[in-house]
C-alpha positions, 0 to 999 in steps of 0.5 A: 370306624373307631379303632379299639385299644386292643386293635391299636396296640396289636397294629402298633406291635406288627411293625416292631414285631416283624422288624425285630424278628430274626427270620427273613421274609422271602422278599424285602418289604413282605412278611409271611404269616402262618395263622390259626386265627380266622381271616375275618378277625385279622384281615382288616388289621393286616390290610391297615398294617400294609396301608400304613407301612407299605409292607405286603402281608402274605398269610396262610390260614389253617385250623390245624397243622401249621406247627407241623408244616413249619417243622417239616419246612425246617430252616427253609420255612418262609414263615416269619410269624405264627399266630396261634389262637390259644395257649395249647397251640402256643405251648405246642409251638414252643415245645416243637422248638420252632420259635425264635427269641424276639428282642425289641425295646418297643415290644418290652415297653408296649407289652407287660411282662405277664404277656410275653415269654421271659425268653422272648419266644412269644408275645401275647397280642390279645386276651380273652375274657371268660364271662360267667352268666347266671340268670337269677330267675332260672337258677333253682335254689338247690343249685345256688352256691354250687360250681358250674363246670363245662365238660371237656367234650363240649364243642366250645372249649 
């Protein structure tokens, strides 16, 4: 199976990200991740990381509450990395003061400045495209040239 560019970059970042982190895993040769990402999206990447590095990855997946969990665990939190799914959770995590700066020449070389915090508290591993599609056959002449906005109450935000 060919490896996508984004997947290759993300995999390449796992080693320096964990090595550069000020946090310590519970056991040598292990890394603990709290993840809002869905397992099927990152499990293959994490398995490949373990196969290439020998570092065991322990993951706790949740749809919500991981930031609060890290806050409650305080300095005793076993979490080395928090993977968020959007800028809202990222902002909440940095506002909660649970992030630690990461300094790594490898990360600075691989991740453009636009995709990492200036204070080093977070880096972007992926980005998402928002695609707008319009069917010329179904768009009524009266609506052409007008903006289409999604509602905040929609299930897909």
